[in-house]
BAMARKE-633547 format. One record per residue: y, z, x of N, C-alpha, C in turn; residue number from 0; residue in one letter. Coordinates in steps of 0.02 Angstrom, whole numbers. Layout:
% residues N
+--------+--------+--------+--------+--------+--------+--------+--------+--------+-----+---+
!    n.v !    n.w !    n.u !   ca.v !   ca.w !   ca.u !    c.v !    c.w !    c.u !   k ! r !
+--------+--------+--------+--------+--------+--------+--------+--------+--------+-----+---+
!      Y !      Z !      X !      Y !      Z !      X !      Y !      Z !      X ! NUM ! A !
...
+--------+--------+--------+--------+--------+--------+--------+--------+--------+-----+---+
This chain:
% residues 152
+--------+--------+--------+--------+--------+--------+--------+--------+--------+-----+---+
!    n.v !    n.w !    n.u !   ca.v !   ca.w !   ca.u !    c.v !    c.w !    c.u !   k ! r !
+--------+--------+--------+--------+--------+--------+--------+--------+--------+-----+---+
!    -59 !      0 !     43 !      0 !      0 !      0 !     62 !      0 !     45 !   0 ! X !
!    111 !    -39 !     28 !    172 !    -44 !     68 !    215 !     19 !     58 !   1 ! X !
!    260 !     31 !    107 !    305 !     88 !    101 !    349 !     82 !     39 !   2 ! X !
!    373 !     21 !     26 !    415 !     11 !    -33 !    377 !     27 !    -97 !   3 ! X !
!    313 !      9 !    -99 !    273 !     23 !   -158 !    262 !     98 !   -166 !   4 ! X !
!    251 !    132 !   -109 !    242 !    205 !   -113 !    306 !    237 !   -139 !   5 ! X !
!    364 !    214 !   -112 !    427 !    242 !   -135 !    437 !    229 !   -209 !   6 ! X !
!    421 !    168 !   -231 !    430 !    152 !   -301 !    385 !    195 !   -344 !   7 ! X !
!    323 !    205 !   -322 !    277 !    247 !   -359 !    300 !    319 !   -359 !   8 ! X !
!    328 !    342 !   -302 !    352 !    410 !   -299 !    411 !    421 !   -346 !   9 ! X !
!    455 !    370 !   -352 !    514 !    377 !   -394 !    496 !    373 !   -468 !  10 ! X !
!    447 !    333 !   -485 !    432 !    321 !   -555 !    412 !    387 !   -589 !  11 ! X !
!    455 !    411 !   -632 !    439 !    468 !   -673 !    451 !    536 !   -643 !  12 ! X !
!    467 !    542 !   -578 !    478 !    608 !   -550 !    547 !    634 !   -570 !  13 ! X !
!    599 !    620 !   -531 !    665 !    640 !   -551 !    699 !    580 !   -582 !  14 ! X !
!    742 !    591 !   -631 !    775 !    533 !   -663 !    816 !    495 !   -611 !  15 ! X !
!    802 !    432 !   -603 !    837 !    389 !   -556 !    893 !    356 !   -595 !  16 ! X !
!    954 !    359 !   -568 !   1010 !    328 !   -602 !   1047 !    283 !   -555 !  17 ! X !
!   1083 !    234 !   -583 !   1125 !    190 !   -542 !   1191 !    225 !   -529 !  18 ! X !
!   1237 !    191 !   -494 !   1301 !    221 !   -477 !   1342 !    241 !   -538 !  19 ! X !
!   1331 !    208 !   -594 !   1368 !    224 !   -655 !   1333 !    276 !   -698 !  20 ! X !
!   1278 !    304 !   -672 !   1242 !    356 !   -709 !   1193 !    330 !   -761 !  21 ! X !
!   1183 !    264 !   -764 !   1134 !    237 !   -811 !   1064 !    247 !   -783 !  22 ! X !
!   1016 !    262 !   -825 !    946 !    268 !   -801 !    922 !    201 !   -774 !  23 ! X !
!    881 !    204 !   -722 !    853 !    144 !   -692 !    781 !    136 !   -716 !  24 ! X !
!    765 !     78 !   -745 !    697 !     62 !   -765 !    667 !     20 !   -710 !  25 ! X !
!    611 !     44 !   -682 !    578 !      7 !   -628 !    523 !    -37 !   -657 !  26 ! X !
!    523 !   -100 !   -633 !    480 !   -152 !   -661 !    445 !   -190 !   -605 !  27 ! X !
!    379 !   -198 !   -611 !    341 !   -240 !   -566 !    337 !   -310 !   -597 !  28 ! X !
!    355 !   -360 !   -557 !    358 !   -429 !   -583 !    314 !   -474 !   -539 !  29 ! X !
!    273 !   -515 !   -571 !    229 !   -560 !   -535 !    256 !   -631 !   -532 !  30 ! X !
!    263 !   -656 !   -471 !    282 !   -725 !   -460 !    218 !   -761 !   -439 !  31 ! X !
!    181 !   -786 !   -489 !    118 !   -820 !   -476 !    133 !   -890 !   -448 !  32 ! X !
!    109 !   -903 !   -388 !    123 !   -967 !   -355 !     57 !  -1001 !   -338 !  33 ! X !
!     50 !  -1063 !   -361 !     -9 !  -1103 !   -345 !      1 !  -1137 !   -276 !  34 ! X !
!    -53 !  -1159 !   -245 !    -47 !  -1191 !   -178 !      2 !  -1250 !   -177 !  35 ! X !
!      9 !  -1286 !   -234 !     55 !  -1342 !   -235 !    128 !  -1321 !   -248 !  36 ! X !
!    141 !  -1256 !   -252 !    208 !  -1230 !   -260 !    229 !  -1217 !   -332 !  37 ! X !
!    188 !  -1237 !   -380 !    206 !  -1224 !   -450 !    202 !  -1148 !   -463 !  38 ! X !
!    245 !  -1124 !   -507 !    249 !  -1053 !   -523 !    247 !  -1045 !   -598 !  39 ! X !
!    227 !   -986 !   -621 !    217 !   -974 !   -692 !    276 !   -936 !   -721 !  40 ! X !
!    302 !   -961 !   -777 !    353 !   -927 !   -816 !    324 !   -913 !   -886 !  41 ! X !
!    342 !   -855 !   -913 !    320 !   -835 !   -980 !    381 !   -827 !  -1025 !  42 ! X !
!    372 !   -838 !  -1089 !    427 !   -832 !  -1136 !    425 !   -763 !  -1169 !  43 ! X !
!    482 !   -731 !  -1171 !    486 !   -664 !  -1201 !    471 !   -668 !  -1275 !  44 ! X !
!    428 !   -623 !  -1300 !    407 !   -626 !  -1370 !    461 !   -604 !  -1419 !  45 ! X !
!    450 !   -621 !  -1482 !    495 !   -601 !  -1536 !    499 !   -525 !  -1538 !  46 ! X !
!    558 !   -500 !  -1554 !    568 !   -429 !  -1562 !    589 !   -392 !  -1499 !  47 ! X !
!    588 !   -426 !  -1441 !    609 !   -395 !  -1379 !    679 !   -419 !  -1361 !  48 ! X !
!    716 !   -378 !  -1322 !    781 !   -404 !  -1300 !    772 !   -471 !  -1264 !  49 ! X !
!    819 !   -515 !  -1273 !    817 !   -582 !  -1243 !    756 !   -621 !  -1268 !  50 ! X !
!    739 !   -611 !  -1330 !    684 !   -648 !  -1362 !    692 !   -723 !  -1350 !  51 ! X !
!    637 !   -755 !  -1330 !    636 !   -827 !  -1319 !    658 !   -849 !  -1249 !  52 ! X !
!    685 !   -803 !  -1209 !    704 !   -821 !  -1141 !    642 !   -825 !  -1097 !  53 ! X !
!    647 !   -865 !  -1044 !    591 !   -873 !   -997 !    600 !   -827 !   -937 !  54 ! X !
!    545 !   -798 !   -914 !    547 !   -749 !   -860 !    481 !   -751 !   -822 !  55 ! X !
!    479 !   -715 !   -766 !    417 !   -704 !   -731 !    383 !   -644 !   -764 !  56 ! X !
!    317 !   -645 !   -772 !    283 !   -591 !   -809 !    281 !   -526 !   -769 !  57 ! X !
!    277 !   -471 !   -806 !    272 !   -405 !   -775 !    290 !   -352 !   -825 !  58 ! X !
!    300 !   -291 !   -799 !    317 !   -237 !   -844 !    334 !   -173 !   -807 !  59 ! X !
!    352 !   -123 !   -846 !    375 !    -59 !   -819 !    321 !    -22 !   -781 !  60 ! X !
!    343 !     13 !   -728 !    298 !     58 !   -692 !    289 !    121 !   -735 !  61 ! X !
!    228 !    145 !   -738 !    214 !    208 !   -772 !    221 !    265 !   -722 !  62 ! X !
!    227 !    325 !   -746 !    236 !    384 !   -704 !    183 !    387 !   -650 !  63 ! X !
!    206 !    391 !   -587 !    161 !    398 !   -530 !    126 !    334 !   -509 !  64 ! X !
!    141 !    279 !   -541 !    107 !    216 !   -528 !    142 !    177 !   -472 !  65 ! X !
!    103 !    147 !   -428 !    131 !    104 !   -375 !    150 !     37 !   -405 !  66 ! X !
!    190 !      0 !   -368 !    209 !    -67 !   -389 !    147 !   -110 !   -397 !  67 ! X !
!    101 !   -107 !   -347 !     41 !   -148 !   -350 !     -2 !   -132 !   -410 !  68 ! X !
!    -10 !    -67 !   -426 !    -51 !    -47 !   -483 !    -18 !    -70 !   -548 !  69 ! X !
!     48 !    -62 !   -554 !     83 !    -84 !   -615 !     77 !   -160 !   -623 !  70 ! X !
!     84 !   -196 !   -568 !     79 !   -269 !   -571 !     10 !   -290 !   -594 !  71 ! X !
!    -42 !   -262 !   -565 !   -110 !   -279 !   -584 !   -123 !   -263 !   -658 !  72 ! X !
!   -100 !   -205 !   -680 !   -110 !   -185 !   -750 !    -72 !   -232 !   -797 !  73 ! X !
!     -9 !   -245 !   -782 !     31 !   -287 !   -826 !      6 !   -359 !   -830 !  74 ! X !
!    -13 !   -388 !   -772 !    -37 !   -457 !   -774 !   -105 !   -463 !   -809 !  75 ! X !
!   -145 !   -410 !   -805 !   -208 !   -410 !   -842 !   -193 !   -405 !   -918 !  76 ! X !
!   -147 !   -360 !   -936 !   -131 !   -351 !  -1007 !    -97 !   -413 !  -1036 !  77 ! X !
!    -52 !   -444 !   -999 !    -13 !   -501 !  -1026 !    -50 !   -568 !  -1020 !  78 ! X !
!    -85 !   -578 !   -963 !   -113 !   -644 !   -949 !   -189 !   -645 !   -942 !  79 ! X !
!   -221 !   -587 !   -942 !   -294 !   -585 !   -936 !   -320 !   -603 !   -867 !  80 ! X !
!   -280 !   -594 !   -815 !   -302 !   -611 !   -747 !   -310 !   -548 !   -705 !  81 ! X !
!   -348 !   -554 !   -652 !   -357 !   -500 !   -603 !   -322 !   -522 !   -539 !  82 ! X !
!   -273 !   -483 !   -517 !   -237 !   -498 !   -455 !   -282 !   -485 !   -396 !  83 ! X !
!   -289 !   -535 !   -352 !   -330 !   -528 !   -292 !   -288 !   -526 !   -228 !  84 ! X !
!   -231 !   -559 !   -227 !   -187 !   -558 !   -168 !   -114 !   -562 !   -190 !  85 ! X !
!    -76 !   -510 !   -171 !     -5 !   -509 !   -186 !     31 !   -468 !   -133 !  86 ! X !
!     96 !   -479 !   -128 !    136 !   -437 !    -83 !    206 !   -430 !   -111 !  87 ! X !
!    235 !   -371 !    -99 !    304 !   -359 !   -120 !    348 !   -408 !    -83 !  88 ! X !
!    389 !   -445 !   -119 !    426 !   -501 !    -91 !    501 !   -486 !    -89 !  89 ! X !
!    531 !   -469 !   -146 !    602 !   -453 !   -151 !    611 !   -398 !   -203 !  90 ! X !
!    665 !   -360 !   -194 !    685 !   -311 !   -244 !    756 !   -328 !   -266 !  91 ! X !
!    768 !   -324 !   -330 !    832 !   -342 !   -359 !    849 !   -293 !   -414 !  92 ! X !
!    912 !   -271 !   -416 !    935 !   -230 !   -473 !    979 !   -274 !   -517 !  93 ! X !
!    970 !   -266 !   -582 !   1009 !   -306 !   -630 !   1031 !   -261 !   -687 !  94 ! X !
!   1093 !   -268 !   -708 !   1121 !   -228 !   -762 !   1124 !   -270 !   -825 !  95 ! X !
!   1075 !   -260 !   -869 !   1074 !   -292 !   -934 !   1110 !   -246 !   -984 !  96 ! X !
!   1135 !   -273 !  -1039 !   1166 !   -229 !  -1089 !   1119 !   -175 !  -1115 !  97 ! X !
!   1054 !   -191 !  -1121 !   1006 !   -144 !  -1150 !    973 !    -99 !  -1098 !  98 ! X !
!    977 !   -116 !  -1033 !    943 !    -77 !   -981 !    967 !    -97 !   -912 !  99 ! X !
!    968 !    -48 !   -867 !    980 !    -62 !   -796 !    911 !    -62 !   -764 ! 100 ! X !
!    892 !   -118 !   -732 !    824 !   -124 !   -706 !    823 !   -134 !   -630 ! 101 ! X !
!    773 !   -106 !   -599 !    757 !   -119 !   -529 !    691 !   -159 !   -530 ! 102 ! X !
!    696 !   -221 !   -510 !    640 !   -268 !   -515 !    607 !   -276 !   -447 ! 103 ! X !
!    543 !   -261 !   -444 !    503 !   -270 !   -383 !    464 !   -335 !   -391 ! 104 ! X !
!    491 !   -389 !   -362 !    458 !   -454 !   -368 !    403 !   -459 !   -316 ! 105 ! X !
!    342 !   -471 !   -341 !    284 !   -478 !   -298 !    259 !   -550 !   -302 ! 106 ! X !
!    250 !   -581 !   -245 !    222 !   -648 !   -244 !    146 !   -641 !   -250 ! 107 ! X !
!    118 !   -672 !   -301 !     46 !   -670 !   -314 !     18 !   -738 !   -295 ! 108 ! X !
!    -25 !   -738 !   -245 !    -51 !   -801 !   -219 !   -125 !   -812 !   -234 ! 109 ! X !
!   -158 !   -760 !   -259 !   -228 !   -768 !   -276 !   -245 !   -722 !   -334 ! 110 ! X !
!   -281 !   -750 !   -383 !   -302 !   -712 !   -442 !   -366 !   -742 !   -468 ! 111 ! X !
!   -401 !   -703 !   -508 !   -461 !   -730 !   -541 !   -448 !   -732 !   -616 ! 112 ! X !
!   -478 !   -780 !   -648 !   -467 !   -791 !   -719 !   -413 !   -843 !   -730 ! 113 ! X !
!   -415 !   -872 !   -788 !   -365 !   -923 !   -806 !   -312 !   -889 !   -849 ! 114 ! X !
!   -248 !   -891 !   -829 !   -196 !   -858 !   -868 !   -194 !   -884 !   -941 ! 115 ! X !
!   -189 !   -837 !   -987 !   -179 !   -855 !  -1057 !   -136 !   -800 !  -1089 ! 116 ! X !
!    -96 !   -818 !  -1137 !    -50 !   -771 !  -1169 !    -86 !   -722 !  -1214 ! 117 ! X !
!   -104 !   -664 !  -1187 !   -141 !   -614 !  -1225 !    -98 !   -579 !  -1277 ! 118 ! X !
!    -31 !   -586 !  -1271 !     14 !   -554 !  -1319 !     48 !   -608 !  -1363 ! 119 ! X !
!     18 !   -667 !  -1364 !     45 !   -722 !  -1404 !    104 !   -757 !  -1374 ! 120 ! X !
!    122 !   -740 !  -1312 !    180 !   -771 !  -1280 !    161 !   -839 !  -1251 ! 121 ! X !
!    210 !   -884 !  -1251 !    201 !   -949 !  -1219 !    211 !   -941 !  -1144 ! 122 ! X !
!    179 !   -984 !  -1106 !    192 !   -985 !  -1034 !    184 !  -1057 !  -1010 ! 123 ! X !
!    216 !  -1072 !   -953 !    214 !  -1139 !   -925 !    212 !  -1135 !   -849 ! 124 ! X !
!    179 !  -1183 !   -818 !    182 !  -1192 !   -746 !    241 !  -1238 !   -731 ! 125 ! X !
!    283 !  -1218 !   -686 !    344 !  -1255 !   -671 !    347 !  -1274 !   -597 ! 126 ! X !
!    385 !  -1326 !   -582 !    404 !  -1344 !   -514 !    479 !  -1338 !   -511 ! 127 ! X !
!    506 !  -1329 !   -452 !    578 !  -1325 !   -445 !    610 !  -1392 !   -457 ! 128 ! X !
!    666 !  -1396 !   -492 !    698 !  -1343 !   -529 !    664 !  -1331 !   -596 ! 129 ! X !
!    673 !  -1273 !   -624 !    642 !  -1257 !   -689 !    670 !  -1303 !   -743 ! 130 ! X !
!    626 !  -1325 !   -787 !    651 !  -1369 !   -841 !    643 !  -1336 !   -910 ! 131 ! X !
!    636 !  -1269 !   -911 !    636 !  -1233 !   -975 !    700 !  -1192 !   -977 ! 132 ! X !
!    722 !  -1177 !  -1038 !    781 !  -1135 !  -1045 !    778 !  -1102 !  -1114 ! 133 ! X !
!    814 !  -1048 !  -1123 !    856 !  -1015 !  -1073 !    815 !   -972 !  -1025 ! 134 ! X !
!    841 !   -963 !   -965 !    809 !   -920 !   -916 !    840 !   -850 !   -920 ! 135 ! X !
!    797 !   -799 !   -915 !    822 !   -731 !   -912 !    866 !   -725 !   -850 ! 136 ! X !
!    925 !   -694 !   -854 !    971 !   -693 !   -797 !    940 !   -672 !   -730 ! 137 ! X !
!    898 !   -621 !   -729 !    869 !   -599 !   -666 !    815 !   -646 !   -639 ! 138 ! X !
!    798 !   -697 !   -677 !    749 !   -747 !   -655 !    783 !   -798 !   -608 ! 139 ! X !
!    846 !   -810 !   -618 !    882 !   -862 !   -580 !    880 !   -850 !   -504 ! 140 ! X !
!    894 !   -788 !   -480 !    890 !   -778 !   -407 !    821 !   -792 !   -379 ! 141 ! X !
!    769 !   -778 !   -418 !    700 !   -790 !   -394 !    689 !   -864 !   -381 ! 142 ! X !
!    714 !   -906 !   -426 !    708 !   -978 !   -417 !    746 !  -1000 !   -354 ! 143 ! X !
!    803 !   -968 !   -341 !    841 !   -983 !   -280 !    801 !   -962 !   -218 ! 144 ! X !
!    767 !   -905 !   -220 !    726 !   -883 !   -163 !    669 !   -932 !   -151 ! 145 ! X !
!    637 !   -954 !   -205 !    582 !  -1002 !   -198 !    608 !  -1067 !   -167 ! 146 ! X !
!    666 !  -1090 !   -190 !    695 !  -1152 !   -163 !    713 !  -1144 !    -89 ! 147 ! X !
!    739 !  -1086 !    -70 !    757 !  -1074 !      0 !    696 !  -1076 !     46 ! 148 ! X !
!    639 !  -1054 !     20 !    577 !  -1054 !     60 !    552 !  -1125 !     72 ! 149 ! X !
!    570 !  -1172 !     29 !    546 !  -1241 !     36 !    586 !  -1280 !     88 ! 150 ! X !
!    644 !  -1253 !    109 !    688 !  -1288 !    156 !    661 !  -1285 !    226 ! 151 ! X !
+--------+--------+--------+--------+--------+--------+--------+--------+--------+-----+---+
C-alpha cells in the first residue's frame, strides 16, 4: 500500500477533515480504467444524484478506515462488476462542488478481470482523447488533460 493510500485511509473517518473554508472534505477513490490502446472508461451519473447525466470516471467515497486501494476495488466491483488486478495512485485533486468539497484520489487501473457492465443501471463508454461525450463532470476535465500530457 502506498504512503498516500495509508494517509487517506488514516484520515477517512478519524477526525473530521475540513478544507480552508471549514467545509467537510469527502474523500473519493476514482478509477481511470485504461486499455492498452489508450482508451479509457467514462460512466454517466445516474438519475437522482447531483450532476445527474454528467460523465465521470467511476469510483466512490472511502469508508471509515478504508484505504484508497480497498475503496477503489470495492466501488469498481459494485458499479462495474470487475475485479481490480493492477492499479496505482496517479493524481490527487481537490474540487469544490456546490454540494460537496471532495478530495479525489485518481488511480490508474491497467488490469482487471471481468467485463465492465453498469450494475447500477448507469451508462458507460470507452473513449479516446478527446472525449466526445458531454457534459463532463468538472473534476473529470483535468484528468483528460493529464492523459493527453502523457501521450506527448
